C-alpha positions in Angstrom: 32.4 37.8 10.0 32.1 34.0 8.6 35.4 33.0 6.5 34.6 31.8 3.3 35.4 28.1 3.9 32.7 28.3 6.8 30.4 29.8 3.7 31.6 27.7 1.8 30.6 24.5 3.9 27.5 26.1 5.3 26.5 26.6 1.7 27.2 23.1 1.3 25.2 21.9 4.2 22.4 24.0 2.7 22.7 22.3 0.0 22.7 18.6 0.5 19.8 19.5 3.4 17.3 20.7 0.4 18.2 17.9 -1.8 17.6 15.3 1.0 14.4 16.6 2.0 12.5 16.7 -1.1 14.3 13.7 -2.7 13.3 11.3 0.3 10.5 12.3 0.2 9.8 12.0 -3.1 10.9 8.5 -3.5 8.7 7.3 -0.9 5.4 8.0 -3.5 6.2 5.3 -5.5 5.8 3.6 -2.9 2.0 2.5 -2.2 -0.5 0.7 -4.8 -3.8 2.5 -5.2 -4.6 0.9 -7.6 -7.6 -0.9 -6.4 -9.6 2.4 -5.6 -8.9 3.1 -10.3 -9.5 -0.9 -10.9 -13.2 -0.5 -13.0 -11.7 2.3 -15.5 -8.3 1.1 -16.1 -9.6 -2.4 -16.8 -12.3 -0.6 -18.6 -9.5 1.0 -21.1 -6.9 -2.3 -20.8 -8.5 -5.4 -21.0 -7.5 -8.5 -19.0 -8.0 -9.4 -16.0 -6.9 -7.8 -12.7 -3.8 -9.7 -11.7 -2.1 -8.4 -14.7 -3.4 -4.7 -13.6 -2.1 -5.5 -9.9 1.0 -7.0 -10.6 1.4 -3.8 -13.4 0.2 -1.1 -10.7 2.6 -2.9 -7.4 6.3 -2.8 -9.5 7.3 -0.3 -8.1 8.1 -1.5 -4.7 10.3 -5.1 -5.8 12.1 -2.9 -8.1 13.0 -0.8 -5.5 13.2 -3.7 -2.5 15.8 -5.1 -5.7 17.6 -1.5 -6.1 19.2 -0.3 -3.2 21.6 -2.8 -2.3 23.2 -2.5 -5.5 22.6 1.4 -4.7 24.1 1.4 -1.3 27.4 -0.5 -2.6 27.6 1.8 -5.9 27.1 5.4 -3.8 30.0 4.2 -1.9 32.2 3.9 -5.5 30.8 6.5 -7.0 30.0 10.8 -5.8 26.5 10.2 -4.4 25.3 14.0 -6.4 25.2 12.9 -10.2 23.6 9.4 -9.2 20.9 11.1 -6.7 20.8 13.4 -9.9 20.1 10.1 -11.8 17.5 8.8 -9.7 15.4 11.2 -9.6 15.6 11.7 -13.4 14.5 7.8 -13.8 11.6 8.6 -11.6 10.5 11.4 -12.5 10.4 9.7 -16.1 9.1 6.8 -14.7 5.9 8.4 -13.5 5.3 10.5 -16.8 5.3 7.3 -18.6 2.8 5.7 -16.6 1.1 8.7 -16.7 0.8 8.2 -20.3 1.0 4.3 -20.2 -0.9 2.5 -23.3 -1.4 -0.9 -21.5 -0.4 -2.6 -18.5 2.9 -3.9 -20.2 3.9 0.0 -19.9 2.5 0.9 -16.8 4.8 -2.4 -15.6 7.7 -0.7 -16.9 7.2 2.8 -16.0 6.4 2.1 -12.3 9.6 -0.6 -11.8 11.4 2.0 -13.8 10.5 4.8 -10.6 10.8 2.0 -8.3 15.2 1.3 -9.5 14.7 5.3 -9.7 13.8 5.7 -6.1 16.0 3.0 -4.4 19.2 4.8 -6.3 17.8 8.6 -5.2 17.4 7.3 -1.2 20.5 5.3 -1.3 22.7 8.7 -2.8 20.7 10.7 -0.3 21.8 8.5 2.7 25.5 8.7 1.3 25.4 12.4 1.0 23.5 13.3 4.5 26.3 11.2 5.8 29.2 12.6 4.3 28.9 16.1 6.3 30.1 14.0 9.5 27.2 16.7 11.4 24.1 15.0 13.0 21.9 17.8 10.9 21.8 15.6 7.7 21.2 12.5 9.8 18.6 13.7 11.3 16.8 15.4 8.0 17.4 12.4 6.3 15.8 10.4 9.2 12.4 12.7 9.5 11.4 12.7 5.9 12.0 9.2 5.4 9.8 8.4 8.1 7.3 11.5 7.1 7.4 10.8 3.7 6.3 6.6 4.1 3.9 7.8 6.7 2.1 10.5 4.2 2.7 8.6 1.5 -0.5 7.0 1.0 -3.0 9.5 1.9 -0.5 11.8 -0.7 -2.0 9.4 -3.7 -5.7 8.8 -2.0 -6.0 12.7 -2.4 -4.4 11.9 -5.8 -7.6 9.6 -7.2 -9.6 11.5 -9.7 -13.4 12.4 -9.9 -12.7 11.2 -13.7 -12.4 7.5 -15.1 -10.6 8.7 -17.3 -7.7 10.1 -15.6 -7.0 7.0 -13.1 -3.5 7.3 -13.6 -3.3 9.9 -12.2 -2.6 7.8 -8.0 0.0 5.8 -10.1 2.4 8.5 -11.3 4.0 8.8 -8.2 3.5 12.6 -8.0 6.1 13.9 -11.1 6.0 17.7 -9.5 7.5 16.0 -6.2 10.1 14.7 -8.3 10.9 17.7 -10.2 11.0 19.5 -7.3 13.6 17.2 -5.8 15.7 16.7 -9.8 16.0 20.9 -9.5 17.1 21.0 -5.6 19.3 18.0 -6.3 21.5 19.9 -9.5 23.4 22.4 -6.9 24.8 19.3 -4.9 26.8 18.1 -8.6 29.0 21.1 -7.9 29.8 20.3 -4.4 33.4 19.9 -3.9 33.0 18.7 -0.6 30.6 15.4 -2.1 32.7 14.4 -4.9 35.2 11.9 -3.6 33.7 8.1 -2.7 35.0 6.9 0.9 37.5 3.4 0.0 35.6 0.1 -0.3 36.5 -3.0 1.3 35.8 -5.5 -0.1 34.4 -7.1 3.1 32.1 -4.1 3.9 30.9 -4.3 0.4 30.1 -8.4 0.5 27.8 -7.2 3.7 25.9 -4.5 1.6 25.1 -6.6 -0.9 23.9 -9.5 1.1 20.9 -8.5 2.1 19.8 -8.6 -1.9 19.3 -12.3 -1.3 16.3 -11.8 1.0 15.8 -9.5 -0.8 15.2 -11.0 -4.3 13.4 -13.4 -2.5 10.7 -11.7 -1.2 10.1 -9.1 -4.4 10.1 -12.9 -6.6 7.6 -14.0 -3.7 5.6 -11.6 -3.4 5.0 -10.6 -7.6 4.3 -14.5 -7.8 1.8 -14.4 -4.9 -0.5 -12.5 -6.9 -0.3 -13.8 -10.0 -0.6 -17.7 -8.8 -3.7 -16.2 -6.1 -1.5 -18.2 -3.1 -3.6 -18.8 -0.2 -3.0 -16.2 2.4 -1.3 -18.6 4.9 1.2 -19.1 1.9 1.9 -15.9 2.1 2.3 -15.1 5.8 4.5 -17.9 5.6 6.7 -16.4 3.2 6.9 -13.0 4.9 7.5 -13.9 8.2 10.3 -16.4 6.9 11.9 -12.9 4.9 11.3 -11.2 8.2 13.6 -13.5 10.0 16.2 -13.8 7.8 16.2 -9.9 7.6 16.4 -10.1 11.8 19.0 -12.4 11.8 20.9 -10.2 9.2 20.0 -7.2 11.3 21.6 -8.8 14.6 24.8 -10.3 13.2 26.2 -7.5 11.1 29.1 -6.5 11.3 31.2 -3.5 12.2 31.4 -1.8 8.7 28.0 -2.5 8.1 26.7 -1.7 11.6 27.6 1.2 14.3 27.0 1.3 18.3 23.9 2.5 18.4 22.1 -0.8 16.2 20.4 1.3 13.5 19.3 -2.2 11.7 16.8 -3.2 14.5 15.7 0.4 14.1 15.3 0.3 10.6 13.5 -3.0 10.5 10.8 -1.5 13.2 9.9 1.6 10.8 9.8 -1.1 7.5 7.3 -3.1 8.9 5.0 -0.3 10.7 5.5 3.3 9.7 3.9 3.0 6.2 2.5 -0.9 6.1 0.4 -0.5 9.6 -0.6 3.6 7.9 -1.6 2.2 4.4 -4.1 0.5 4.8 -5.5 2.1 7.4 -5.8 5.1 5.2 -7.3 3.1 2.6 -9.6 1.2 5.0 -10.9 4.8 6.4 -11.1 6.2 2.6 -13.0 3.4 1.5 -15.3 4.2 4.8 -15.9 7.9 4.1 -14.8 8.3 0.5 -11.5 9.8 -1.0 -12.5 12.7 -0.6 -13.3 12.7 3.2 -10.4 11.2 4.3 -8.9 13.2 7.1 -5.1 14.2 6.2 -4.4 15.8 9.5 -3.3 13.0 11.4 -1.2 12.0 9.0 0.4 15.2 9.0 0.9 16.0 12.6 2.5 13.0 12.7 4.4 14.0 9.6 5.7 17.2 11.1 6.6 14.9 14.5 8.9 12.7 13.0 10.9 15.7 11.5 10.8 17.5 14.7 11.7 14.4 16.9 14.6 13.6 14.4 16.0 17.1 14.7 15.7 17.2 18.8 18.3 14.4 18.5 21.1 17.1 16.9 22.4 18.5 19.8 22.6 14.9 22.3 25.7 13.4 22.9 26.3 9.1 22.8 24.6 8.5 26.1 21.7 11.0 25.5 21.5 9.2 21.6 21.2 5.8 23.2 18.8 6.8 25.3 16.5 8.2 22.4 16.8 5.1 20.8 15.4 3.1 23.6 12.7 6.4 23.4 11.7 6.2 20.5 11.8 2.3 19.8 9.2 3.0 23.1 7.1 5.4 21.8 6.6 3.2 18.3 5.3 0.8 20.6 2.7 3.4 22.3 1.9 4.6 19.0 0.6 1.0 17.0 -1.2 0.5 20.3 -3.0 3.0 20.2 -3.8 2.0 16.3 -4.9 -1.0 17.9 -7.9 0.7 19.9 -8.7 2.9 17.4 -11.8 1.9 14.9 -11.3 2.8 11.2 -15.4 3.1 10.3 -16.4 5.4 13.2 -13.0 7.5 13.4 -12.3 8.7 17.0 -9.9 11.0 19.0 -7.0 8.2 19.1 -5.8 8.3 15.3 -3.8 11.8 15.9 -1.9 11.2 19.1 -0.8 7.4 17.7 0.1 8.4 14.5 2.3 11.0 16.6 3.7 8.8 18.7 4.3 6.1 16.3 6.3 8.6 13.8 7.2 10.8 16.0 9.4 7.7 17.8 10.8 6.4 14.6 11.9 9.5 13.8 13.8 10.4 17.1 14.9 6.2 17.3 16.3 6.1 14.3 17.9 9.6 13.7 19.6 8.7 17.2 20.4 5.1 16.1 22.4 6.4 12.7 24.5 9.1 14.9 28.3 8.4 14.6 27.2 5.6 12.5 30.0 4.0 10.1 29.6 4.5 6.0 27.9 1.8 5.7 25.1 2.0 7.8 23.1 3.5 5.8 23.4 1.9 2.6 23.0 -1.5 4.8 19.8 -0.4 7.5 17.6 0.3 3.8 18.9 -2.6 2.1 16.6 -3.9 5.7 14.5 -1.2 5.7 12.2 -1.7 2.7 12.3 -5.5 2.2 10.5 -5.8 5.9 8.1 -2.7 4.5 7.5 -5.8 1.8 7.1 -8.0 4.2 4.8 -5.6 6.5 2.9 -4.7 3.6 2.2 -8.5 2.5 0.8 -9.5 6.0 -1.1 -7.0 5.9 -3.1 -7.3 2.4 -2.6 -11.7 3.6 -4.8 -10.8 6.6 -7.2 -8.2 4.7 -7.8 -11.2 1.9 -7.8 -13.9 4.7 -10.8 -11.7 6.5 -12.5 -11.6 3.5 -12.8 -15.3 2.7 -13.9 -15.7 6.6 -16.5 -13.0 6.1 -19.7 -14.2 8.5 -23.4 -14.2 7.8 -23.7 -11.0 8.3 -21.2 -9.0 8.1 -19.4 -6.7 5.2 -16.5 -6.5 3.5 -15.8 -3.1 5.6 -16.0 -5.0 8.5 -13.9 -7.5 7.8 -11.7 -5.5 6.8 -11.4 -3.1 10.0 -11.2 -6.9 11.6 -8.3 -8.4 9.1 -6.6 -4.1 10.3 -7.0 -5.4 13.7 -5.4 -8.4 13.5 -2.7 -6.3 11.1 -2.1 -4.2 14.2 -1.8 -6.5 16.9 0.9 -8.6 14.9 2.1 -5.4 14.4 2.4 -4.6 18.1 4.2 -8.3 19.0 6.8 -7.4 16.3 7.4 -3.9 17.5 7.8 -5.1 21.2 9.8 -8.0 20.5 12.3 -6.0 18.4 12.6 -3.5 21.3 13.6 -5.5 23.3 16.4 -6.5 21.0 17.7 -2.9 20.4 19.8 -2.8 23.8 21.6 -6.4 23.3 22.4 -5.3 19.5 23.7 -1.8 21.4 25.3 -3.9 24.3 26.6 -6.0 21.7 28.2 -3.4 19.9 30.0 -1.7 23.2 31.7 -5.2 24.0 33.3 -5.2 20.7 34.6 -1.9 20.7 35.7 -2.3 24.2 37.5 -6.0 23.3 38.3 -3.7 20.4 40.2 -1.3 22.2 41.9 -3.5 24.5 43.1 -5.6 21.8 45.0 -2.2 20.8 46.2 -1.3 23.8 48.2 -4.1 24.0 50.0 -3.8 20.4 54.0 -2.6 21.0 55.0 0.9 20.0 
């Protein structure tokens, strides 16, 4: 029979796993912006132009991007359980207020509140998973993050109502999901094992907040691009510069904010590929076939593959985890390549295998790279992941606008959007190949650094 301490540890682990499993997807549901599918009834009720509506509905992602770096520091200084509950409460309140908004300003404030809550909830869930000091919570967090990002847009599209007066529903972020996550987080508040914060050195605190600089710039420029109607080429330059800055930070991360298996580049790759590639694809198929006819099973299969692949890393040792990181990145590259051959207008059998490969590889690589990572690696990686997601979304949207603007005389809007999606998928494939080549170099540099530190310590007098 298990001792009382063992039963307490098992109970704590179950409570944390339940909270993480529900909190991470609930936060991911706030990211997509489906206002284009309900723009007519929204403008008929609010008045004004489409620019303000797009800015208001899209306020959640910039708010999340800005919140994560500060939240990554906060969860190191304060117990993560109450912070998780606070983030989920803000997420729930934002969704409820978005469902009652009477103006674009009110809608934008509600969406921004939900984005801030989602950022805090993600950082707190990551801290909870890390403090269990077990591969299982880390795998659960990794798998649910990838699954949530993959399913977010199809779930939002499913919320588009038949009645025009219910147009706010896709913008609420599914408050029931936030409510369920909040209920699951309440038992965590009573757990002693997750109360005491881990000491945070000043150098690590500075490094954790460093991604706030490119994150703030990207968030500001993304909002400004909508307001000023910048040309697609300008948006592409902004997104490319942002990705370059984030990549430099991932490569130059010190020991306190990195790990032996390169979680920074992997989280960058997950941010650029999973939602920015799958969300426009889901939106395009919904436009072509009707929202009610959108196929959910390929996205569901990909989400299941992400969670299963992440959980498969639990019994691996350090060498096996290193191999799994490379294999996961290769699967992401393969899945993106299959999507390049998929025609969203005519359909076909490739979508399911492509999403399974993409999401399964992301779950495998992410869970493996976060094994044995120091406390700051989760927060630093998230602070890189979501600005990369914003950059990828900005590139995808810019290519769509460019495609519509350069459509030929015989091309319809859907044909132009499909061509733009292929161009973005090809771009994402190139980014995936480049990031996959960087991962072994970062891992080798980490091993050399650890070896040098070990050798230095061995020469100290005893």
